[in-house]
C-alpha positions in Angstrom: -29.7 15.8 -25.6 -26.9 16.4 -27.8 -25.5 12.6 -27.7 -23.4 11.7 -30.4 -25.3 8.5 -31.7 -23.5 5.4 -33.4 -25.7 5.1 -36.2 -27.2 7.3 -38.7 -30.9 7.2 -39.3 -32.6 9.4 -42.1 -35.9 10.7 -41.7 -38.1 12.6 -44.6 -40.9 14.8 -44.6 -43.3 15.5 -47.1 -41.6 18.7 -48.8 -38.3 17.0 -49.8 -39.4 12.8 -50.6 -37.3 13.0 -53.5 -34.4 14.7 -52.8 -34.3 12.4 -49.4 -34.5 9.7 -51.3 -31.4 10.7 -53.7 -29.2 11.4 -50.4 -30.1 8.2 -48.7 -29.1 6.9 -52.3 -25.7 8.6 -51.8 -25.2 7.3 -48.3 -26.3 3.6 -49.3 -28.7 3.6 -46.6 -32.7 3.5 -46.7 -35.0 6.1 -45.4 -36.4 5.2 -42.2 -40.0 4.5 -41.6 -42.3 7.3 -40.4 -46.1 8.4 -41.1 -46.6 11.9 -41.5 -49.8 13.3 -42.4 -52.7 15.2 -41.6 -56.1 14.8 -39.2 -59.2 15.7 -41.0 -59.2 19.2 -39.5 -56.1 20.0 -41.1 -53.9 19.2 -37.8 -50.3 17.6 -38.8 -49.5 14.3 -37.4 -46.3 12.3 -37.2 -45.7 8.7 -36.2 -42.1 7.2 -35.5 -42.4 3.3 -37.1 -38.7 2.0 -36.0 -36.6 2.9 -33.0 -34.4 5.9 -32.7 -33.0 5.3 -29.3 -29.3 6.6 -28.8 -29.2 7.1 -32.8 -27.6 10.3 -34.9 -30.9 11.3 -36.3 -31.2 13.8 -39.9 -34.6 15.1 -40.5 -34.6 15.9 -44.3 -37.2 18.7 -44.5 -37.1 21.9 -47.0 -39.6 24.6 -45.7 -41.0 25.5 -49.0 -44.3 26.1 -50.0 -46.7 25.4 -48.3 -44.6 26.9 -46.0 -46.3 26.6 -42.7 -47.4 23.4 -43.3 -43.8 22.0 -43.9 -42.1 23.9 -41.1 -44.6 22.6 -38.6 -44.3 19.0 -39.8 -40.5 19.8 -39.2 -41.3 20.8 -35.9 -43.5 17.7 -35.1 -40.8 15.1 -36.2 -38.4 16.5 -34.6 -40.3 16.5 -31.0 -41.4 13.2 -31.7 -37.8 11.9 -32.3 -36.6 13.8 -29.0 -39.6 12.4 -27.2 -37.9 8.5 -28.5 -34.7 9.0 -27.1 -32.8 10.1 -30.3 -29.4 10.5 -29.5 -29.1 13.4 -31.8 -31.3 15.3 -34.1 -30.1 17.5 -37.0 -32.6 19.4 -39.1 -31.5 19.2 -42.5 -33.4 22.3 -44.6 -31.9 22.8 -48.0 -34.2 25.7 -48.1 -35.0 27.8 -45.0 -38.2 29.4 -45.3 -38.7 33.0 -43.8 -35.0 33.4 -44.6 -35.7 36.9 -46.1 -37.4 38.5 -42.7 -34.2 38.3 -41.3 -34.5 42.2 -40.1 -37.0 45.1 -39.0 -37.2 47.1 -42.6 -39.8 49.0 -41.2 -41.0 50.0 -37.8 -42.9 47.3 -36.1 -41.9 44.8 -38.6 -41.3 41.2 -37.3 -38.0 39.6 -37.4 -39.6 35.9 -38.6 -36.3 34.0 -39.3 -35.1 34.8 -35.9 -38.6 33.2 -34.3 -38.2 30.5 -36.6 -34.7 29.8 -34.9 -36.2 30.0 -31.5 -38.9 27.6 -32.2 -36.5 24.8 -34.0 -34.6 25.0 -31.2 -37.5 24.6 -28.7 -38.5 21.4 -30.7 -35.6 19.9 -29.9 -33.2 20.2 -33.1 -29.4 19.7 -31.7 -27.6 21.3 -35.0 -29.1 22.5 -38.5 -27.7 21.8 -41.9 -28.6 24.0 -44.7 -27.7 25.5 -48.1 -27.5 29.5 -49.1 -29.3 31.5 -46.3 -30.6 34.6 -47.8 -28.7 36.2 -45.2 -25.8 34.8 -43.5 -26.2 36.3 -40.4 -29.2 33.9 -39.7 -26.4 31.6 -38.6 -26.2 33.9 -35.5 -29.9 33.5 -34.6 -29.2 29.9 -33.2 -27.6 29.3 -30.3 -26.9 25.3 -31.7 -24.3 24.6 -34.3 -25.5 25.4 -37.9 -23.4 24.2 -40.9 -24.2 26.7 -44.1 -23.5 24.7 -47.7 -22.7 27.0 -50.4 -24.4 26.5 -53.8 -21.9 28.3 -55.8 -19.3 25.1 -56.3 -21.9 22.8 -57.6 -23.3 25.7 -59.9 -19.9 26.7 -61.3 -18.9 22.9 -61.8 -21.6 22.1 -63.9 -21.7 25.5 -66.0 -18.1 24.8 -66.7 -18.6 21.9 -68.8 -21.3 22.9 -70.8 -20.1 23.8 -74.4 -21.4 27.2 -74.8 -19.9 28.7 -71.5 -16.7 26.6 -72.1 -16.4 28.8 -76.1 -17.2 32.0 -74.1 -14.4 31.6 -72.0 -11.9 31.0 -74.4 -12.7 33.9 -76.5 -13.0 36.0 -73.3 -16.6 36.8 -73.9 -18.1 35.4 -70.4 -19.0 38.0 -67.8 -20.7 37.1 -64.4 -23.4 39.2 -63.3 -25.2 40.4 -60.2 -28.9 41.4 -60.4 -28.5 43.8 -57.4 -26.2 44.9 -55.1 -27.2 42.4 -52.3 -26.1 39.6 -54.5 -22.9 40.9 -55.2 -20.9 39.0 -52.9 -22.2 35.6 -54.0 -21.8 36.8 -58.1 -18.2 37.6 -57.0 -17.7 34.3 -56.1 -18.9 33.2 -59.2 -16.8 35.3 -61.1 -13.8 33.8 -59.1 -14.4 30.3 -60.1 -15.0 30.6 -63.6 -12.0 33.3 -63.8 -14.3 36.4 -65.1 -15.3 39.7 -64.6 -18.0 41.0 -62.8 -21.0 43.5 -63.7 -24.1 44.7 -61.7 -27.4 45.4 -62.3 -28.5 48.6 -60.4 -32.0 48.4 -59.7 -34.6 50.9 -57.8 -37.5 48.6 -56.5 -40.5 50.6 -55.8 -42.5 48.1 -54.0 -42.7 44.4 -53.0 -41.6 42.3 -56.4 -41.7 45.1 -58.5 -38.3 45.9 -60.3 -37.3 49.0 -62.0 -33.7 48.7 -63.5 -31.7 51.8 -63.4 -28.1 51.6 -65.1 -25.6 48.4 -65.3 -22.4 48.4 -63.6 -19.5 47.0 -66.0 -19.4 46.5 -69.6 -21.4 43.6 -71.1 -21.6 45.0 -75.0 -21.0 41.7 -77.2 -20.7 39.6 -73.9 -22.3 36.1 -72.8 -23.9 37.2 -69.4 -24.6 34.8 -66.4 -26.9 35.8 -64.0 -26.1 34.9 -60.3 -28.7 34.5 -57.4 -29.6 32.9 -54.6 -33.2 32.2 -55.2 -36.0 32.9 -57.9 -39.3 33.7 -56.2 -41.7 35.5 -58.9 -38.8 36.3 -61.2 -39.2 39.8 -61.4 -35.7 40.7 -60.4 -33.9 38.2 -62.9 -36.0 38.4 -65.6 -35.7 42.7 -65.5 -32.0 42.1 -65.3 -31.9 39.8 -68.4 -33.8 42.6 -70.2 -31.8 45.3 -68.9 -28.3 43.4 -70.1 -29.7 43.1 -73.5 -31.7 46.1 -74.1 -29.6 48.4 -72.3 -26.4 46.8 -72.0 -25.8 45.1 -75.5 -25.4 41.8 -74.6 -25.3 39.0 -77.0 -26.7 35.9 -74.7 -28.0 35.7 -71.0 -28.1 32.6 -68.9 -28.9 32.3 -65.1 -28.3 30.5 -62.3 -30.1 30.2 -58.6 -29.7 27.7 -55.7 -33.5 28.1 -54.4 -36.4 28.2 -57.5 -39.0 29.0 -55.2 -40.9 30.0 -58.4 -44.1 31.5 -56.9 -46.9 33.1 -59.0 -45.8 34.3 -62.4 -42.4 32.8 -62.4 -42.4 30.3 -64.7 -44.6 32.2 -67.4 -42.0 35.2 -66.8 -38.9 33.1 -67.5 -40.3 31.3 -70.4 -40.7 34.7 -72.3 -37.5 36.1 -70.6 -34.2 37.0 -72.5 -32.8 34.0 -70.1 -31.6 31.0 -72.7 -31.2 28.4 -69.6 -31.5 28.6 -66.1 -29.2 26.2 -64.1 -30.9 25.5 -60.5 -30.2 23.2 -57.5 -33.0 21.1 -56.3 -33.1 22.3 -52.9 -36.8 22.7 -53.3 -39.5 20.0 -54.7 -41.4 21.3 -57.3 -45.0 19.9 -58.3 -45.2 17.0 -60.5 -46.8 19.4 -63.2 -43.8 21.5 -63.3 -42.7 22.5 -66.8 -40.3 25.0 -67.5 -38.4 24.5 -71.1 -35.3 26.4 -69.9 -34.6 24.4 -66.9 -31.3 22.7 -66.2 -31.8 20.9 -62.7 -28.7 20.4 -60.6 -28.8 17.6 -57.4 -27.5 18.8 -54.0 -28.0 15.1 -52.9 -24.2 14.4 -53.3 -23.1 17.8 -51.2 -25.9 16.6 -48.5 -24.7 13.2 -48.3 -21.3 14.4 -47.6 -22.5 16.9 -45.3 -24.5 14.5 -43.3 -21.4 12.3 -43.3 -19.1 15.0 -41.8 -21.3 16.0 -39.0 -21.8 12.3 -38.3 -17.8 11.7 -38.1 -17.0 15.1 -37.0 -14.8 15.5 -39.6 -14.3 19.0 -41.6 -17.0 21.0 -43.8 -14.1 22.6 -45.8 -13.1 19.5 -47.6 -16.9 18.3 -48.6 -16.4 20.3 -52.2 -13.0 18.5 -52.7 -14.4 16.0 -55.4 -12.0 13.7 -54.0 -13.9 12.9 -51.0 
């Protein structure tokens, strides 16, 4: 329908209940009543328990593991809201699953990120609010507006307050490092924010989730290194990058930061045993209740998503939402 409603209503699926509640708290409003579950055969069901007619509705749901369940929940929630005559539906997707399947790397490969974009639109989403897409061109897969938040300013603001980073910056010992060529743009943004030089870990990947480090572009000897990436999945890239910085480059300490903590398979064990001192990670993906990682420094994205929702509702520019005075 894409009609601007006169009232914000927030709904949450099962993937991001804590983040959704934190966003609602930032906005000073409750989460709306909804029942999202499964039938005995595994099919998802959704029941909206209050009126949404004419409202500006925001559905908060990361499409993280279990990816297909969470994606299907999101689609059914959007469909239910559309059929309940919501004025406008914004899918708030802090972590956009399938984003790494954004191109044909080999013959007969699917472009699944485009498929997900198509089905979100078909379900009835009027716009998308997300953060740090793995590939920026995914915004072009949609024919509806996509508001793309950036994690670097949030991570950078927190990192600058840490005493060990302050000390390293005062001595010109801090250097920002991209763990691969693909993350150079992201790492350069962080380097500009912190006022540090930039280095790159040049690597060759013989097969998926297996990395072989070749060399380091830049001088990291005697430096405190900050590895910057958009996501950590199995942690092979970031852990091997940290090892290369210390064993090959002669770095004294290595820290890391990322937006999305996918942390699948052996990721936690690898990180615990790695050269990485601390991992600064945004909470776009809700970790299990039994999750433990001693090196983790979690950072909330609720304030920035709350500002994003306010901007969408009021029609104000996104360019000002990183201003702390807003």
